[in-house]
C-alpha positions as CSV (number, residue, x, y, z in Angstrom):
1,M,-9.6,24.5,18.2
2,S,-9.9,25.2,14.6
3,S,-13.3,26.0,13.0
4,K,-12.2,24.9,9.6
5,I,-13.1,21.4,8.2
6,Q,-10.7,18.7,9.0
7,S,-10.6,15.2,7.4
8,I,-10.9,12.6,10.1
9,I,-10.4,8.9,9.9
10,V,-13.7,7.5,11.4
11,A,-13.4,3.8,10.4
12,T,-10.8,1.4,9.1
13,G,-10.9,-2.2,7.9
14,N,-8.7,-4.8,6.2
15,F,-8.9,-8.2,4.6
16,V,-5.8,-10.5,4.8
17,P,-6.3,-13.7,2.8
18,E,-6.0,-16.9,4.9
19,N,-3.7,-18.7,2.5
20,I,-0.2,-18.6,3.8
21,V,2.6,-19.2,1.3
22,S,6.0,-19.7,3.0
23,N,9.4,-19.2,1.3
24,D,9.7,-23.0,1.1
25,E,7.0,-23.0,-1.5
26,F,9.6,-21.5,-3.9
27,L,12.3,-24.2,-3.4
28,Q,11.2,-26.1,-6.6
29,H,11.0,-23.0,-8.8
30,E,13.4,-22.5,-11.7
31,F,14.8,-18.9,-11.4
32,Y,16.4,-16.8,-14.2
33,E,18.1,-13.5,-14.3
34,K,16.5,-10.6,-16.2
35,D,18.8,-11.3,-19.2
36,G,17.6,-14.9,-19.4
37,E,20.6,-16.5,-17.8
38,K,19.6,-19.4,-15.4
39,I,20.5,-18.9,-11.8
40,I,22.7,-21.8,-11.0
41,R,22.9,-21.3,-7.2
42,E,20.8,-23.6,-5.0
43,N,17.3,-22.2,-4.5
44,S,17.8,-22.5,-0.7
45,D,20.6,-20.0,-1.0
46,V,18.6,-17.7,-3.3
47,I,15.7,-17.8,-0.8
48,T,18.0,-17.2,2.2
49,K,19.5,-14.1,0.6
50,F,16.0,-12.9,-0.4
51,R,14.8,-13.2,3.2
52,D,17.9,-11.4,4.5
53,I,17.3,-8.5,2.2
54,T,13.5,-8.2,2.3
55,E,12.8,-9.8,5.7
56,I,9.9,-11.7,4.1
57,E,9.3,-15.2,5.5
58,E,5.8,-15.7,4.1
59,R,3.0,-14.0,2.3
60,R,-0.7,-14.3,1.7
61,Y,-2.5,-15.3,-1.5
62,A,-6.2,-14.8,-2.3
63,N,-8.6,-17.8,-2.6
64,P,-9.0,-18.9,-6.2
65,D,-12.6,-17.6,-6.3
66,H,-11.6,-14.2,-5.0
67,N,-10.5,-11.3,-7.2
68,A,-9.2,-7.8,-6.2
69,S,-12.7,-6.3,-6.1
70,D,-13.8,-9.1,-3.7
71,L,-10.9,-8.4,-1.3
72,G,-11.7,-4.7,-1.5
73,Y,-15.4,-5.4,-0.7
74,F,-14.4,-7.5,2.3
75,A,-12.1,-4.7,3.6
76,A,-14.8,-2.0,3.0
77,L,-17.4,-4.2,4.8
78,N,-15.0,-4.6,7.7
79,A,-14.6,-0.8,8.0
80,L,-18.4,-0.2,7.8
81,E,-19.3,-2.9,10.3
82,S,-16.7,-1.6,12.8
83,S,-18.6,1.7,12.7
84,T,-22.2,3.0,12.7
85,I,-21.9,4.6,9.3
86,D,-24.7,4.1,6.7
87,P,-23.1,3.2,3.4
88,E,-25.8,5.4,1.7
89,T,-24.1,8.5,3.2
90,L,-20.8,7.9,1.4
91,D,-20.1,10.7,-1.2
92,Y,-17.2,8.9,-2.9
93,I,-15.7,5.5,-3.1
94,I,-12.1,5.6,-4.3
95,V,-10.4,2.3,-5.1
96,A,-6.7,2.1,-5.6
97,H,-5.2,-0.8,-7.5
98,N,-2.8,-1.6,-10.3
99,F,-4.1,-4.6,-12.2
100,G,-7.9,-4.7,-11.8
101,D,-9.6,-8.0,-11.4
102,I,-7.6,-11.0,-12.6
103,E,-9.2,-14.5,-12.6
104,H,-7.1,-17.2,-10.9
105,G,-4.9,-19.0,-13.4
106,G,-4.5,-16.1,-15.8
107,T,-2.9,-12.6,-16.0
108,R,-5.6,-10.9,-18.1
109,A,-7.0,-7.9,-16.2
110,T,-10.6,-6.6,-16.3
111,V,-11.5,-3.0,-15.2
112,L,-14.8,-2.7,-16.9
113,P,-16.8,-1.9,-14.9
114,T,-14.4,-0.3,-12.5
115,L,-13.5,-2.0,-9.3
116,A,-15.1,0.9,-7.4
117,S,-18.4,0.3,-9.3
118,R,-18.2,-3.4,-8.5
119,I,-17.7,-2.7,-4.8
120,K,-20.4,-0.1,-4.6
121,H,-22.7,-2.6,-6.3
122,R,-21.8,-5.4,-3.8
123,L,-22.3,-3.0,-0.9
124,G,-25.9,-2.4,-2.2
125,I,-25.5,1.4,-2.3
126,K,-28.4,3.0,-4.2
127,N,-27.4,6.6,-3.9
128,P,-26.3,7.9,-7.4
129,D,-24.5,10.8,-5.7
130,C,-22.1,8.3,-4.3
131,V,-19.4,8.6,-7.0
132,A,-17.2,5.5,-7.4
133,Y,-14.0,5.6,-9.4
134,D,-10.6,3.8,-9.6
135,L,-7.2,5.2,-9.0
136,P,-4.1,3.5,-10.6
137,F,-1.1,5.1,-9.0
138,G,1.3,2.3,-8.2
139,C,1.8,1.3,-4.5
140,P,1.1,4.8,-3.3
141,G,-2.4,4.6,-4.7
142,W,-4.3,4.2,-1.4
143,L,-2.5,7.1,0.2
144,Q,-3.2,9.2,-3.0
145,G,-6.8,8.3,-2.6
146,M,-6.7,9.7,0.9
147,I,-5.1,12.9,-0.4
148,Q,-7.9,13.3,-3.0
149,A,-10.5,12.6,-0.4
150,D,-9.0,15.3,1.8
151,Y,-9.4,17.8,-1.1
152,F,-13.0,16.8,-1.7
153,I,-13.8,17.2,2.0
154,R,-12.0,20.5,2.5
155,S,-13.7,21.9,-0.6
156,G,-17.1,21.1,0.7
157,D,-17.8,18.6,-2.1
158,A,-17.9,15.6,0.2
159,Q,-18.7,14.8,3.8
160,R,-17.7,11.1,3.8
161,V,-15.3,9.2,1.6
162,L,-14.4,5.5,1.5
163,V,-10.8,4.9,0.3
164,I,-9.8,1.3,-0.5
165,G,-6.5,-0.3,-1.6
166,T,-6.8,-3.8,-3.0
167,E,-4.6,-6.0,-5.0
168,T,-3.9,-9.6,-6.1
169,L,-0.3,-9.3,-7.2
170,S,0.2,-13.1,-6.9
171,R,-1.6,-13.4,-10.3
172,V,0.9,-11.2,-12.2
173,T,4.1,-12.7,-10.8
174,D,6.6,-14.5,-13.0
175,P,7.3,-18.0,-11.5
176,H,10.8,-17.8,-12.9
177,D,11.7,-14.4,-11.4
178,R,12.9,-14.4,-7.8
179,D,11.4,-11.0,-7.3
180,S,8.0,-12.8,-7.5
181,M,8.6,-13.9,-3.9
182,I,8.0,-10.3,-2.7
183,Y,4.4,-9.9,-3.8
184,S,1.2,-10.8,-2.0
185,D,-2.6,-10.2,-2.0
186,G,-4.7,-8.1,0.4
187,A,-7.0,-5.1,0.9
188,G,-7.3,-2.2,3.3
189,A,-10.0,0.4,3.7
190,T,-10.5,3.7,5.4
191,I,-13.5,6.1,5.8
192,L,-12.7,9.8,6.1
193,E,-15.3,12.3,7.4
194,G,-15.3,16.1,7.5
195,Q,-15.5,17.6,11.0
196,A,-15.2,21.1,12.3
197,G,-13.9,22.4,15.6
198,T,-11.0,19.9,15.9
199,D,-7.3,20.1,15.5
200,K,-7.1,16.4,14.7
201,G,-7.1,14.7,11.3
202,I,-5.0,15.2,8.1
203,L,-2.6,18.1,8.7
204,T,-0.4,18.1,5.5
205,H,0.5,15.9,2.5
206,K,2.9,15.9,-0.4
207,T,3.1,13.9,-3.6
208,Q,5.8,13.7,-6.3
209,T,6.1,11.8,-9.6
210,H,9.6,11.2,-11.1
211,T,9.7,10.1,-14.7
212,S,12.9,11.4,-16.3
213,A,14.9,8.2,-15.8
214,E,12.6,6.5,-13.3
215,A,9.3,5.9,-15.1
216,F,10.1,2.3,-16.0
217,Y,11.8,1.1,-12.8
218,L,8.6,-1.0,-12.4
219,Y,7.0,-2.3,-15.6
220,S,5.1,-5.2,-17.3
221,G,7.3,-7.7,-19.1
222,K,7.5,-11.3,-20.3
223,S,8.9,-14.1,-18.3
224,S,12.6,-14.2,-17.4
225,K,12.7,-17.8,-18.7
226,P,13.6,-17.5,-22.5
227,D,11.6,-20.5,-23.6
228,F,8.5,-19.8,-21.4
229,V,5.6,-20.5,-23.8
230,S,3.2,-17.6,-23.0
231,E,2.3,-14.1,-24.2
232,D,1.4,-13.2,-20.6
233,L,3.0,-10.1,-19.1
234,F,4.2,-10.1,-15.5
235,I,5.2,-7.4,-13.0
236,K,8.9,-6.7,-13.3
237,M,11.3,-4.3,-11.5
238,D,14.8,-3.0,-11.3
239,G,15.2,-3.5,-7.6
240,R,18.6,-1.8,-7.2
241,K,17.4,1.4,-8.9
242,I,14.2,1.4,-6.9
243,Y,16.2,1.0,-3.7
244,E,18.4,3.9,-4.5
245,Y,15.5,6.1,-5.7
246,A,13.5,5.4,-2.5
247,L,16.5,6.2,-0.2
248,T,17.2,9.4,-2.0
249,N,13.7,10.8,-2.3
250,V,11.3,9.3,0.3
251,P,12.9,10.9,3.4
252,L,12.9,14.3,1.7
253,V,9.2,14.1,0.9
254,I,8.4,13.1,4.4
255,K,10.4,16.0,5.8
256,Q,8.6,18.4,3.5
257,T,5.2,17.3,4.9
258,L,6.5,17.7,8.5
259,D,7.9,21.1,7.6
260,K,4.5,22.2,6.2
261,A,2.9,21.1,9.5
262,G,5.5,22.9,11.5
263,L,6.6,19.7,13.1
264,D,9.8,17.8,13.7
265,I,10.5,14.1,13.5
266,R,10.8,14.1,17.3
267,D,7.1,14.9,17.4
268,V,6.2,11.8,15.5
269,K,5.0,8.7,17.3
270,K,4.7,6.3,14.3
271,V,5.9,6.2,10.8
272,L,3.7,3.9,8.7
273,V,5.6,3.3,5.5
274,H,4.7,1.1,2.5
275,Q,5.9,-2.5,3.3
276,A,8.0,-3.1,0.2
277,N,11.3,-4.3,1.5
278,G,12.3,-4.6,5.1
279,K,15.9,-3.5,4.7
280,M,14.9,-0.6,2.4
281,D,12.3,0.7,4.8
282,E,14.9,0.6,7.6
283,A,17.3,2.5,5.4
284,I,14.6,5.1,4.6
285,L,14.0,5.7,8.3
286,K,17.7,6.0,9.0
287,R,18.0,8.6,6.2
288,L,15.0,10.5,7.5
289,F,16.4,10.8,11.0
290,R,19.8,11.8,9.5
291,L,18.0,14.8,7.9
292,Y,17.4,16.0,11.5
293,D,21.0,15.1,12.6
294,I,19.8,12.2,14.7
295,K,22.1,9.2,14.7
296,E,20.2,6.9,17.1
297,V,17.1,5.7,15.3
298,P,14.2,4.4,17.4
299,F,13.1,1.6,15.0
300,T,10.1,0.9,17.2
301,I,8.6,4.0,15.6
302,M,8.1,2.0,12.4
303,P,5.8,-1.0,12.7
304,M,6.4,-3.8,10.2
305,T,4.2,-6.5,8.8
306,I,6.2,-7.5,5.7
307,A,7.7,-10.6,7.3
308,K,4.3,-12.3,7.5
309,Y,2.2,-10.5,4.9
310,G,4.7,-9.7,2.1
311,N,4.2,-6.7,-0.2
312,S,0.5,-6.3,-1.1
313,S,1.1,-2.9,-2.8
314,V,-1.8,-0.5,-2.1
315,A,-3.1,-2.6,0.7
316,T,0.0,-2.5,3.0
317,V,-0.4,0.9,4.7
318,P,-4.2,0.8,5.3
319,T,-3.9,-2.8,6.5
320,L,-1.1,-1.8,8.9
321,L,-3.1,1.2,10.2
322,D,-6.2,-1.0,10.8
323,L,-4.2,-3.6,12.7
324,I,-2.7,-1.0,15.0
325,L,-6.0,0.9,15.6
326,K,-7.8,-2.4,16.4
327,H,-5.0,-3.5,18.8
328,Q,-4.1,-6.5,16.6
329,L,-0.4,-5.7,16.1
330,K,1.7,-6.6,19.2
331,D,3.7,-3.8,20.9
332,H,2.2,-1.0,18.8
333,E,-0.6,1.4,19.5
334,I,-1.8,4.8,18.5
335,N,-3.3,7.1,21.1
336,S,-5.3,10.3,21.0
337,G,-3.0,13.3,20.1
338,D,-0.4,11.1,18.4
339,I,1.3,12.4,15.3
340,V,1.6,9.7,12.6
341,V,3.4,9.9,9.3
342,L,2.1,7.7,6.4
343,A,4.3,7.3,3.3
344,S,4.5,5.2,0.2
345,V,6.7,4.8,-2.9
346,G,6.1,2.8,-6.0
347,A,5.4,2.4,-9.7
348,G,5.3,5.6,-11.7
349,M,7.6,6.4,-10.0
350,N,5.5,8.0,-7.4
351,I,6.0,9.1,-3.8
352,N,3.6,10.5,-1.3
353,S,3.5,11.3,2.4
354,M,0.9,12.5,4.9
355,V,1.0,13.8,8.4
356,Y,-2.0,12.9,10.6
357,R,-2.9,13.8,14.2
358,F,-5.1,11.3,16.0
């Protein structure tokens, strides 16, 4: 066994809102194209095509009295309560999000104080050496927080780090944009701890940022409906370009992390990828296996929650991980010694990947 310090996941937690919003909830919406042209097809046809492409059947929205920091607090509490860890022993609290706290009924975000400070306050942590900060990094934000935590731990600057991904995307979606059906709310949390004398933990990771032509594939913009009376800005995207970008780049980044670890895709038991679009994630997995000249793809290697939970951005991967580790995702488990890949892609445009041995 290695004597160097390894970053080990010692606790996980999640918070999935109880409010289920089915695709039928969008039947009465008035959808428009990005250029302002009204979509004249029946909404039932629009929704059916949407479901076929994304695999999303329903999603979760936060309670009106819950903001992103509340969801993050609930997920952190879940992680702490499922362990014996004293919150006062945390050295860092890193909170990944994109839009801060947004009150129900509006789109104005507040990030003062930071969500991390709000969550630390609610956890009742008195220790001033517990540093709390936010990380806006698109959908890969939680995984990037894990990467930063690994650097802190390996450098000796930290022993325990709480990493949270939390978002209420339902509050920045344009009701006249069919892409709004993708997004959901939720939070996931993980506690990393430095341990010596083990070959488990984070093995390798890799991050890329592409901005030459890709920076504004996801952006904030006005409603697709030309006469929509509001100055509010909503989350917008160029879905086709994101799809092509992800297919081209995500498999390569994953392979780079496996190469750095001296591993092959055949060594991997699970691939936990950001739940952005069901068909896109399947295409990414196919492309990844193709890099190893493998034609028969074992899709059971990639657990999916998007059909029921939608795309909760920074919360999707930590929520998925927690569900598996707590035996709450049917037909999926992670055992001691298993090699797991975690990967994400999103606004920026950013990609990251991590190889972890349990």
